[in-house]
MIDO-582802 format. One record per residue: residue number from 1; residue in one letter; chain; x, y, z negated of N, C-alpha, C in turn. Coordinates in nm, 2 decimals. Layout:
     k   r   c      nc1      nc2      nc3     cac1     cac2     cac3      cc1      cc2      cc3
   NUM   a   A        X        Y        Z        X        Y        Z        X        Y        Z
...
This chain:
     k   r   c      nc1      nc2      nc3     cac1     cac2     cac3      cc1      cc2      cc3
     1   m   A     3.81     4.44    -0.57     3.73     4.32    -0.58     3.77     4.25    -0.71
     2   f   A     3.67     4.20    -0.78     3.69     4.14    -0.91     3.65     3.99    -0.89
     3   v   A     3.73     3.90    -0.95     3.70     3.76    -0.95     3.69     3.72    -1.10
     4   t   A     3.58     3.65    -1.13     3.56     3.61    -1.27     3.58     3.46    -1.27
     5   f   A     3.66     3.41    -1.37     3.68     3.27    -1.39     3.61     3.24    -1.52
     6   f   A     3.55     3.12    -1.53     3.49     3.07    -1.65     3.57     2.95    -1.70
     7   a   A     3.60     2.95    -1.82     3.68     2.84    -1.88     3.59     2.76    -1.97
     8   f   A     3.60     2.63    -1.96     3.53     2.54    -2.05     3.63     2.45    -2.12
     9   s   A     3.61     2.43    -2.24     3.70     2.34    -2.31     3.67     2.20    -2.27
    10   q   A     3.76     2.10    -2.29     3.74     1.96    -2.26     3.62     1.91    -2.34
    11   k   A     3.60     1.96    -2.46     3.49     1.91    -2.54     3.36     1.96    -2.48
    12   e   A     3.35     2.08    -2.43     3.23     2.13    -2.37     3.20     2.05    -2.24
    13   a   A     3.30     2.02    -2.17     3.28     1.94    -2.04     3.23     1.80    -2.07
    14   e   A     3.29     1.74    -2.18     3.24     1.60    -2.21     3.10     1.60    -2.26
    15   k   A     3.06     1.71    -2.33     2.92     1.72    -2.38     2.82     1.72    -2.26
    16   t   A     2.86     1.80    -2.16     2.78     1.81    -2.04     2.77     1.68    -1.97
    17   v   A     2.88     1.61    -1.96     2.88     1.48    -1.89     2.80     1.37    -1.97
    18   v   A     2.82     1.37    -2.10     2.75     1.27    -2.19     2.59     1.29    -2.17
    19   k   A     2.55     1.42    -2.17     2.40     1.44    -2.15     2.35     1.38    -2.02
    20   a   A     2.43     1.38    -1.92     2.39     1.33    -1.79     2.40     1.18    -1.77
    21   t   A     2.46     1.11    -1.87     2.48     0.97    -1.86     2.34     0.90    -1.86
    22   a   A     2.32     0.80    -1.78     2.19     0.73    -1.77     2.17     0.65    -1.90
    23   p   A     2.05     0.66    -1.95     2.01     0.58    -2.07     2.01     0.43    -2.03
    24   v   A     2.03     0.35    -2.13     2.04     0.20    -2.10     1.89     0.15    -2.12
    25   v   A     1.82     0.17    -2.02     1.68     0.12    -2.01     1.66     0.04    -1.88
    26   a   A     1.61    -0.08    -1.90     1.59    -0.17    -1.78     1.46    -0.13    -1.70
    27   y   A     1.46    -0.17    -1.58     1.34    -0.15    -1.50     1.26    -0.28    -1.53
    28   g   A     1.13    -0.26    -1.53     1.03    -0.37    -1.55     0.96    -0.40    -1.42
    29   e   A     0.85    -0.46    -1.43     0.76    -0.48    -1.32     0.70    -0.35    -1.27
    30   p   A     0.69    -0.32    -1.15     0.64    -0.19    -1.10     0.50    -0.16    -1.15
    31   i   A     0.47    -0.04    -1.17     0.34     0.01    -1.22     0.23    -0.04    -1.12
    32   a   A     0.12    -0.08    -1.18     0.00    -0.12    -1.11    -0.08     0.00    -1.08
    33   l   A    -0.16     0.00    -0.97    -0.24     0.11    -0.93    -0.34     0.15    -1.04
    34   e   A    -0.40     0.06    -1.11    -0.49     0.09    -1.22    -0.42     0.17    -1.33
    35   a   A    -0.30     0.13    -1.37    -0.23     0.21    -1.47    -0.19     0.35    -1.42
    36   a   A    -0.15     0.36    -1.29    -0.12     0.49    -1.23    -0.25     0.58    -1.23
    37   k   A    -0.36     0.52    -1.20    -0.49     0.60    -1.20    -0.52     0.65    -1.34
    38   k   A    -0.50     0.57    -1.44    -0.53     0.61    -1.58    -0.44     0.72    -1.62
    39   i   A    -0.31     0.72    -1.58    -0.22     0.83    -1.62    -0.25     0.95    -1.54
    40   a   A    -0.28     0.94    -1.41    -0.31     1.06    -1.33    -0.44     1.12    -1.37
    41   s   A    -0.54     1.04    -1.41    -0.67     1.09    -1.46    -0.65     1.17    -1.58
    42   a   A    -0.57     1.12    -1.68    -0.55     1.20    -1.80    -0.47     1.33    -1.77
    43   a   A    -0.37     1.32    -1.68    -0.29     1.44    -1.65    -0.38     1.54    -1.58
    44   e   A    -0.47     1.50    -1.49    -0.56     1.59    -1.42    -0.66     1.65    -1.51
    45   a   A    -0.71     1.57    -1.61    -0.81     1.63    -1.70    -0.74     1.74    -1.79
    46   f   A    -0.62     1.72    -1.83    -0.55     1.82    -1.90    -0.53     1.95    -1.82
    47   a   A    -0.49     1.93    -1.69    -0.46     2.04    -1.61    -0.59     2.12    -1.58
    48   i   A    -0.70     2.05    -1.56    -0.83     2.12    -1.55    -0.87     2.19    -1.67
    49   a   A    -0.86     2.13    -1.79    -0.89     2.20    -1.91    -0.80     2.32    -1.93
    50   s   A    -0.68     2.32    -1.88    -0.59     2.43    -1.89    -0.61     2.54    -1.78
    51   q   A    -0.69     2.50    -1.69    -0.72     2.59    -1.57    -0.59     2.60    -1.49
    52   w   A    -0.52     2.49    -1.47    -0.40     2.49    -1.39    -0.42     2.40    -1.26
    53   t   A    -0.36     2.44    -1.15    -0.37     2.37    -1.03    -0.23     2.30    -1.01
    54   v   A    -0.24     2.17    -1.00    -0.11     2.09    -0.98    -0.12     1.98    -0.88
    55   a   A    -0.01     1.93    -0.84     0.01     1.81    -0.77     0.07     1.71    -0.86
    56   i   A     0.01     1.58    -0.86     0.06     1.47    -0.94     0.10     1.36    -0.86
    57   a   A     0.23     1.31    -0.88     0.28     1.20    -0.80     0.32     1.09    -0.90
    58   i   A     0.29     0.97    -0.87     0.34     0.85    -0.95     0.40     0.76    -0.86
    59   v   A     0.53     0.72    -0.89     0.61     0.62    -0.81     0.63     0.50    -0.89
    60   d   A     0.66     0.39    -0.82     0.69     0.26    -0.88     0.84     0.25    -0.91
    61   t   A     0.89     0.14    -0.95     1.03     0.12    -0.99     1.13     0.14    -0.87
    62   g   A     1.08     0.12    -0.75     1.16     0.14    -0.63     1.15     0.29    -0.58
    63   g   A     1.08     0.37    -0.65     1.07     0.51    -0.61     0.97     0.53    -0.50
    64   n   A     0.88     0.43    -0.48     0.78     0.44    -0.37     0.65     0.50    -0.43
    65   l   A     0.59     0.58    -0.35     0.47     0.64    -0.40     0.36     0.54    -0.42
    66   v   A     0.30     0.55    -0.54     0.18     0.46    -0.57     0.05     0.54    -0.57
    67   l   A     0.06     0.66    -0.62    -0.06     0.75    -0.63    -0.02     0.89    -0.62
    68   f   A    -0.10     0.97    -0.55    -0.07     1.11    -0.53    -0.21     1.19    -0.53
    69   e   A    -0.21     1.30    -0.61    -0.33     1.38    -0.61    -0.28     1.53    -0.61
    70   k   A    -0.35     1.61    -0.53    -0.33     1.75    -0.52    -0.46     1.82    -0.55
    71   m   A    -0.47     1.89    -0.66    -0.59     1.97    -0.69    -0.61     2.08    -0.59
    72   e   A    -0.73     2.12    -0.58    -0.77     2.23    -0.48    -0.69     2.35    -0.53
    73   n   A    -0.65     2.43    -0.43    -0.58     2.55    -0.45    -0.44     2.54    -0.50
    74   t   A    -0.38     2.42    -0.51    -0.24     2.40    -0.55    -0.16     2.44    -0.43
    75   q   A    -0.05     2.51    -0.46     0.04     2.55    -0.35     0.10     2.43    -0.28
    76   i   A     0.11     2.44    -0.15     0.15     2.33    -0.06     0.29     2.28    -0.10
    77   g   A     0.38     2.37    -0.14     0.51     2.34    -0.17     0.52     2.24    -0.29
    78   s   A     0.42     2.23    -0.37     0.42     2.15    -0.49     0.41     2.00    -0.45
    79   i   A     0.36     1.97    -0.33     0.35     1.83    -0.28     0.49     1.76    -0.29
    80   e   A     0.58     1.82    -0.22     0.72     1.76    -0.21     0.79     1.76    -0.35
    81   v   A     0.76     1.87    -0.42     0.83     1.89    -0.55     0.78     1.78    -0.65
    82   a   A     0.65     1.76    -0.65     0.60     1.66    -0.75     0.65     1.52    -0.71
    83   m   A     0.65     1.49    -0.58     0.71     1.36    -0.54     0.86     1.35    -0.58
    84   g   A     0.93     1.46    -0.55     1.07     1.46    -0.58     1.10     1.45    -0.73
    85   k   A     1.02     1.51    -0.81     1.04     1.50    -0.96     1.02     1.35    -1.00
    86   a   A     0.91     1.29    -0.95     0.88     1.15    -0.99     1.00     1.06    -0.95
    87   k   A     1.04     1.08    -0.82     1.15     0.99    -0.77     1.28     1.01    -0.85
    88   t   A     1.31     1.14    -0.88     1.43     1.17    -0.96     1.43     1.10    -1.10
    89   a   A     1.31     1.11    -1.17     1.30     1.06    -1.30     1.31     0.90    -1.30
    90   n   A     1.25     0.84    -1.19     1.26     0.70    -1.18     1.40     0.65    -1.14
    91   n   A     1.46     0.71    -1.04     1.58     0.67    -0.98     1.70     0.69    -1.08
    92   f   A     1.69     0.79    -1.16     1.80     0.82    -1.25     1.77     0.79    -1.40
    93   k   A     1.65     0.72    -1.42     1.61     0.67    -1.56     1.61     0.78    -1.66
    94   r   A     1.57     0.90    -1.63     1.57     1.01    -1.73     1.47     1.12    -1.69
    95   p   A     1.43     1.20    -1.78     1.34     1.31    -1.75     1.42     1.41    -1.66
    96   t   A     1.35     1.47    -1.57     1.42     1.57    -1.48     1.47     1.69    -1.56
    97   k   A     1.42     1.71    -1.67     1.47     1.82    -1.76     1.62     1.80    -1.80
    98   a   A     1.66     1.67    -1.81     1.80     1.64    -1.84     1.89     1.70    -1.73
    99   f   A     1.85     1.70    -1.60     1.93     1.76    -1.50     1.93     1.91    -1.50
   100   e   A     1.81     1.96    -1.53     1.79     2.10    -1.55     1.88     2.16    -1.65
   101   d   A     1.89     2.09    -1.77     1.97     2.14    -1.88     2.12     2.13    -1.84
   102   v   A     2.16     2.02    -1.78     2.30     2.01    -1.74     2.34     2.12    -1.64
   103   l   A     2.25     2.15    -1.55     2.28     2.25    -1.45     2.28     2.39    -1.51
   104   a   A     2.19     2.41    -1.61     2.19     2.54    -1.67     2.31     2.57    -1.75
   105   n   A     2.39     2.47    -1.79     2.51     2.49    -1.87     2.62     2.53    -1.78
   106   g   A     2.61     2.52    -1.65     2.71     2.56    -1.55     2.83     2.48    -1.56
   107   g   A     2.94     2.53    -1.52     3.07     2.46    -1.53     3.06     2.32    -1.45
   108   v   A     3.11     2.22    -1.52     3.10     2.09    -1.45     2.96     2.04    -1.42
   109   g   A     2.86     2.10    -1.49     2.72     2.06    -1.47     2.67     2.10    -1.33
   110   l   A     2.74     2.19    -1.27     2.70     2.23    -1.13     2.72     2.12    -1.03
   111   r   A     2.79     2.01    -1.07     2.81     1.89    -0.98     2.67     1.83    -0.95
   112   v   A     2.57     1.85    -1.04     2.44     1.80    -1.01     2.39     1.85    -0.87
   113   l   A     2.43     1.96    -0.83     2.39     2.01    -0.70     2.43     1.93    -0.58
   114   a   A     2.53     1.84    -0.61     2.59     1.76    -0.50     2.52     1.62    -0.49
   115   i   A     2.43     1.59    -0.59     2.36     1.46    -0.59     2.24     1.47    -0.49
   116   p   A     2.24     1.39    -0.39     2.13     1.40    -0.29     1.99     1.37    -0.36
   117   a   A     1.89     1.44    -0.31     1.75     1.42    -0.35     1.72     1.42    -0.50
   118   v   A     1.80     1.50    -0.58     1.77     1.52    -0.72     1.70     1.66    -0.73
   119   y   A     1.59     1.65    -0.81     1.51     1.77    -0.84     1.54     1.80    -0.99
   120   p   A     1.63     1.90    -1.01     1.66     1.93    -1.15     1.57     2.03    -1.21
   121   i   A     1.44     2.00    -1.21     1.34     2.09    -1.26     1.25     2.01    -1.36
   122   e   A     1.22     2.06    -1.47     1.13     1.99    -1.57     1.00     1.96    -1.51
   123   g   A     0.94     1.85    -1.55     0.81     1.81    -1.49     0.81     1.67    -1.43
   124   g   A     0.92     1.59    -1.46     0.93     1.45    -1.41     0.97     1.36    -1.53
   125   e   A     0.91     1.25    -1.55     0.94     1.16    -1.66     0.93     1.02    -1.62
   126   p   A     1.02     0.93    -1.66     1.00     0.79    -1.64     0.88     0.74    -1.72
   127   i   A     0.81     0.64    -1.66     0.70     0.58    -1.73     0.75     0.45    -1.80
   128   v   A     0.76     0.45    -1.93     0.82     0.34    -2.00     0.71     0.26    -2.08
   129   v   A     0.70     0.13    -2.05     0.61     0.04    -2.12     0.69    -0.08    -2.17
   130   n   A     0.67    -0.11    -2.30     0.74    -0.22    -2.36     0.89    -0.21    -2.34
   131   g   A     0.94    -0.08    -2.35     1.08    -0.06    -2.34     1.14    -0.07    -2.20
   132   k   A     1.06    -0.08    -2.10     1.11    -0.09    -1.96     1.04     0.02    -1.88
   133   i   A     1.12     0.07    -1.78     1.07     0.16    -1.69     0.98     0.09    -1.58
   134   i   A     0.86     0.13    -1.56     0.77     0.07    -1.46     0.74     0.17    -1.35
   135   g   A     0.80     0.29    -1.36     0.78     0.39    -1.25     0.80     0.53    -1.32
   136   a   A     0.75     0.63    -1.25     0.77     0.77    -1.30     0.66     0.86    -1.25
   137   i   A     0.64     0.97    -1.32     0.54     1.07    -1.29     0.61     1.20    -1.26
   138   g   A     0.56     1.27    -1.16     0.61     1.41    -1.14     0.50     1.50    -1.12
   139   v   A     0.50     1.62    -1.17     0.40     1.72    -1.16     0.46     1.85    -1.12
   140   s   A     0.39     1.92    -1.03     0.43     2.05    -0.98     0.31     2.14    -0.95
   141   g   A     0.33     2.27    -0.97     0.22     2.36    -0.94     0.22     2.48    -1.03
   142   m   A     0.26     2.46    -1.15     0.27     2.57    -1.25     0.41     2.60    -1.28
   143   s   A     0.44     2.66    -1.40     0.58     2.67    -1.44     0.63     2.53    -1.48
   144   a   A     0.75     2.52    -1.48     0.81     2.38    -1.51     0.77     2.33    -1.65
   145   t   A     0.76     2.42    -1.75     0.72     2.38    -1.88     0.57     2.34    -1.88
   146   q   A     0.49     2.41    -1.81     0.35     2.37    -1.79     0.33     2.24    -1.72
   147   d   A     0.41     2.22    -1.61     0.41     2.09    -1.54     0.44     1.98    -1.64
   148   e   A     0.54     2.00    -1.73     0.58     1.90    -1.83     0.46     1.87    -1.92
   149   e   A     0.39     1.97    -1.96     0.27     1.95    -2.05     0.17     1.86    -1.98
   150   v   A     0.15     1.87    -1.85     0.06     1.79    -1.78     0.11     1.64    -1.78
   151   v   A     0.24     1.63    -1.75     0.31     1.50    -1.75     0.29     1.43    -1.89
   152   k   A     0.31     1.50    -2.00     0.30     1.44    -2.13     0.15     1.40    -2.16
   153   a   A     0.06     1.48    -2.11    -0.08     1.44    -2.13    -0.11     1.31    -2.05
   154   g   A    -0.06     1.30    -1.94    -0.08     1.17    -1.86    -0.02     1.05    -1.93
   155   l   A     0.11     1.07    -1.98     0.18     0.96    -2.04     0.11     0.92    -2.18
   156   a   A     0.05     1.02    -2.24    -0.02     0.99    -2.37    -0.13     0.89    -2.35
   157   s   A    -0.18     0.88    -2.23    -0.29     0.79    -2.20    -0.25     0.64    -2.22
   158   l   A    -0.12     0.62    -2.22    -0.07     0.48    -2.23    -0.06     0.43    -2.38
   159   k   A    -0.08     0.52    -2.47    -0.07     0.49    -2.61    -0.20     0.44    -2.67
């Protein structure tokens, strides 16, 4: 029987922890339904143009669902994942990719697995307006990087 141990320097461990630290961004007024519709519409248009089937979830600053859409033929499992990505991005004030990256580094980054209700999968982003978080969007249905492309297309509608 072989046992493998992985050693990380203190510097590597600190780098992982620093990446996971919450950005200093305040919450603002919760996203309005009209703004959520605008973001979701742009995200859906991009997904359709790309011939991707996705679920899109938008939550407010309390992590409560404001809007949800599931395109036809989207896998059912993407419903919970899209909502989970949106809640994670909102509740922890960062893209879900930040958790994915910390987890991928292993070592102390594996502590992410102990955080309840965290979706460490790219495809969730806070919605920031005037420097404040007003909610978040989560997308699921394709690869994580494709989900993120849909997210970015939705967020671009705010500019």
